N, C-alpha and C positions, 0 to 999 in steps of 0.2 A: 343338283348340290351333291358333292361326294360325300360318302359316308366316312366318318371319322370319330374316333374316341367313344365308340359305342361300347357300353358296359353290359356284361352279361350276368346273370344271377345275382343282380343287386350289389356285387362287391366293388369295391373301389381300388382293388389290386390292379396295378397297371398291367400285370401280365393277361388280365381278363379283358382287356381293352382291345378291340379290332381297331388297327390303324389303316390308314390308306394314304399312298404318296402317288402323285401324278409325275411320271418320268417322261412324258411326251416331248418336253424339250430336249431332251438327250437322244431323240430319235433323229438320226441324220443319214441313214442308209449305209453306215459302215460300223456302227457301235453294236456289239453283241453282248457286252459286259455292262451291267447297270449296278450302281451302288444306291444304297438308301441311307436316309440321314439318321436312322436309328437301328439298333440290333434287332432281328427277329427271331422268334423260336423256329429251330429247325422243323421242317415239315409243315409249318403254317403258311407258307408263302403261296398266294394265289396271284397269277399274273393274268391280265386282261389286256389283249390286243385288238384295238378297234372294237371293244366292248365284248369280245369273245374270249372267254376263260381258256387258257393254254393248259394242256395236259402236262403231267409230270414228265412225259417223254420229250417235251419241248423246252423244258426249263431245268438247269443244272444249278443248285445252290453252291456257290463257291466259297463262301464265307458266312459269318454272322451278319454281314450288312450288304453282301453283293450276290448277283446271280447272273448266269449267262443264258442266252436264248440260243436255240438251234436255228432260229430265222433271224434276219436282219430287218428291224423295223425301219421302215422308210421315213423320210422327213415329211411332216405335216400328218403323222398318223398318231394314234392314241395308245399310250402305254401307262396303264395303272396298276398298282399292286395293293392287295389287301394282305395284312399280316398280323400276328400277335407279337408284342414286346418280348424280348428275350430277358 
């Protein structure tokens, strides 16, 4: 089960909630730019490709809702993202 809406420090402030999105359905062997459904805090993005966390060298944050990968995720692979709300 994916992690979603985890609150830290007992706060109900939405900025303290870790969010998770599964972008696997957008992996098609040509996409390198991915969009999230919510804005994220700059620097909080954690991208996991097939369960392996990608380094900051492999990810470029392009806006408050999108990022680009240095690699091309293939069809049938897993791409998930953890982030804090902006």
